[in-house]
C-alpha positions in Angstrom: 12.4 27.1 8.9 12.8 24.7 6.0 9.8 22.5 5.2 10.0 18.8 5.6 10.5 17.0 2.3 8.5 13.9 1.5 10.0 10.8 -0.2 7.7 8.0 -1.4 9.4 4.6 -1.1 7.3 3.1 -3.9 7.0 3.2 -7.6 3.2 2.5 -7.4 1.2 5.0 -9.5 -1.8 4.2 -7.4 -0.1 5.5 -4.3 1.0 8.6 -6.1 -2.6 9.2 -7.2 -3.9 8.6 -3.6 -1.5 11.1 -2.2 -2.6 13.6 -4.9 -6.2 13.1 -3.7 -5.2 14.7 -0.3 -3.1 17.4 -1.9 0.3 15.8 -1.5 3.0 15.5 -4.1 6.1 13.6 -3.1 9.4 15.6 -3.5 11.0 12.4 -4.6 10.0 8.9 -5.6 12.6 6.3 -4.4 11.4 2.7 -4.8 12.7 0.3 -2.1 14.1 -2.9 -3.4 13.6 -5.6 -0.8 12.8 -9.3 -0.6 9.0 -9.5 0.0 9.0 -13.3 0.6 7.0 -14.2 3.7 8.9 -15.9 6.5 7.9 -19.4 7.5 4.5 -19.2 9.3 4.5 -15.4 9.2 1.1 -14.0 9.9 -0.4 -11.7 7.2 -0.7 -8.7 9.6 2.9 -9.0 10.7 4.1 -9.4 7.1 2.4 -6.1 6.0 4.0 -4.3 8.9 7.4 -5.8 8.4 7.5 -5.0 4.7 6.4 -1.4 5.2 9.1 -1.0 7.9 11.8 -2.6 5.8 11.0 -0.4 2.8 11.1 2.8 4.8 14.3 1.7 6.5 16.1 0.9 3.3 15.3 4.3 1.8 15.8 6.3 5.0 19.2 4.8 5.5 20.2 5.4 1.8 19.3 9.1 2.1 20.6 9.6 5.6 24.1 10.6 4.4 22.8 13.0 1.7 22.6 16.5 3.1 19.9 17.4 0.6 17.6 14.7 1.9 18.6 14.1 5.5 15.6 14.9 7.6 13.1 14.1 4.9 10.0 12.0 5.8 10.1 8.6 4.1 6.7 7.1 3.5 6.4 3.4 2.7 3.5 1.0 2.5 2.7 -2.6 1.6 -0.6 -4.4 1.1 -1.2 -8.1 2.0 -4.3 -10.0 1.0 -5.2 -13.0 3.1 -7.9 -15.7 3.4 -7.6 -16.8 7.0 -3.8 -17.3 7.6 -3.2 -17.9 3.9 -1.3 -15.1 2.3 -2.2 -14.6 -1.4 0.6 -13.7 -3.8 1.0 -10.6 -6.0 -0.1 -12.5 -9.1 2.4 -12.6 -11.9 0.9 -15.5 -14.0 -2.6 -16.4 -15.1 -2.3 -19.6 -13.0 -1.7 -17.6 -9.9 -4.5 -15.2 -10.7 -7.0 -18.0 -11.3 -6.0 -19.6 -8.0 -6.5 -16.3 -6.1 -9.8 -15.4 -7.8 -11.2 -18.9 -7.3 -10.2 -18.7 -3.6 -11.7 -15.3 -3.1 -14.9 -16.1 -5.0 -18.0 -16.1 -2.6 -15.8 -15.5 0.4 -14.8 -12.8 2.9 -11.1 -12.0 3.1 -8.9 -9.4 4.8 -6.6 -6.8 3.4 -3.7 -5.7 5.7 -1.9 -2.5 4.7 1.2 -1.6 6.6 2.2 2.0 6.6 5.6 3.4 7.9 7.1 6.8 8.1 10.7 7.2 9.0 12.9 10.3 9.0 16.0 10.0 6.8 19.1 10.0 9.0 17.1 8.9 12.1 16.3 5.5 13.6 12.8 6.3 14.9 9.8 5.3 12.9 6.0 5.5 13.1 4.1 2.3 12.0 0.4 1.6 11.5 -1.3 -1.6 10.2 -4.8 -1.1 8.8 -7.1 -4.0 8.4 -10.0 -4.0 6.0 -12.6 -6.8 5.5 -13.8 -7.4 1.9 -16.6 -9.7 0.7 -16.5 -11.0 -2.9 -19.5 -12.2 -4.8 -19.5 -15.7 -6.3 -17.5 -15.4 -9.5 -18.6 -17.3 -12.6 -16.1 -18.8 -15.0 -17.0 -16.2 -17.5 -16.3 -13.4 -15.0 -12.9 -14.8 -14.1 -12.0 -15.3 -17.7 -13.1 -11.7 -18.6 -11.1 -10.3 -15.7 -8.0 -12.3 -16.7 -8.3 -10.9 -20.2 -8.4 -7.3 -18.8 -4.9 -7.8 -17.4 -5.7 -5.7 -14.3 -4.7 -8.5 -12.0 -1.1 -8.6 -12.9 1.2 -7.7 -10.0 -1.7 -7.1 -7.7 -2.0 -8.7 -4.2 -4.7 -11.3 -4.4 -4.9 -10.8 -8.2 -7.4 -7.9 -8.2 -7.4 -4.1 -8.2 -10.4 -2.8 -6.3 -10.2 0.6 -8.0 -10.7 -1.0 -11.4 -13.1 -3.6 -12.9 -12.9 -5.8 -9.8 -15.1 -3.2 -8.0 -18.0 -5.1 -9.7 -17.1 -8.1 -7.6 -17.2 -6.4 -4.2 -20.4 -7.0 -2.2 -19.3 -5.4 1.0 -16.3 -3.6 2.6 -15.7 -2.8 6.2 -12.7 -0.5 6.8 -10.6 1.7 4.6 -11.2 1.7 0.8 -8.0 3.6 0.2 -6.0 1.1 2.2 -7.2 -1.7 -0.2 -6.1 0.4 -3.2 -2.7 0.7 -1.5 -2.5 3.6 0.9 -4.8 4.4 3.9 -5.2 8.1 3.6 -6.4 8.9 7.1 -3.5 7.1 8.7 -1.1 8.6 6.1 -2.0 12.2 7.0 -1.9 11.4 10.7 1.6 9.8 10.5 3.0 12.5 8.3 1.7 15.3 10.4 3.2 13.7 13.5 6.6 13.7 11.8 6.6 17.3 10.8 5.0 17.2 7.3 2.1 19.6 7.4 -0.4 18.5 4.8 -2.9 21.3 5.5 -0.1 23.9 4.8 0.2 22.5 1.3 -3.5 23.0 0.9 -3.3 26.7 1.7 -0.4 27.1 -0.7 -2.5 25.4 -3.5 -5.2 28.0 -3.0 -3.0 30.9 -3.8 
């Protein structure tokens, strides 16, 4: 019986690295190109789930007519950072980054990571939304300026990367660290296993 192939619907090197941590190498990387703009009054949790679902759907449908990839498990994820109901952007300018970091400074916030697995050529999907609570220290102007100079904030939800220098700003975290990085690993292995992708089988192969 042919093994289920895995397609990662993301170009994020962080997600590739996280999958490697649990012994998984995607058979293909197929970034999903979708509009990530929140709908009017859309709640952060619902946005994370919708974007993950949309990304998985776009790629699964694109591959569904390709005999080589039909039946592959398509894995998609999206991370949303929110303070209350306010959704923080994936910062692309220093002005956006300063606004985000100033808002996060000395506060608790929530990180919602949507995770979706869909089989190429099929309509069914498996969806999880993981919520993590993160507490930031009070940031001084010098700390914000130094972090801006590092460039790590660019393109990151909430203008920070927890796996980098911003780890020095985190006082407390309740939930999934890997979800804040970009991919909740426990839920990933659960969803993939449920859709026929056997992670532990890959481990045994690595040992030979």
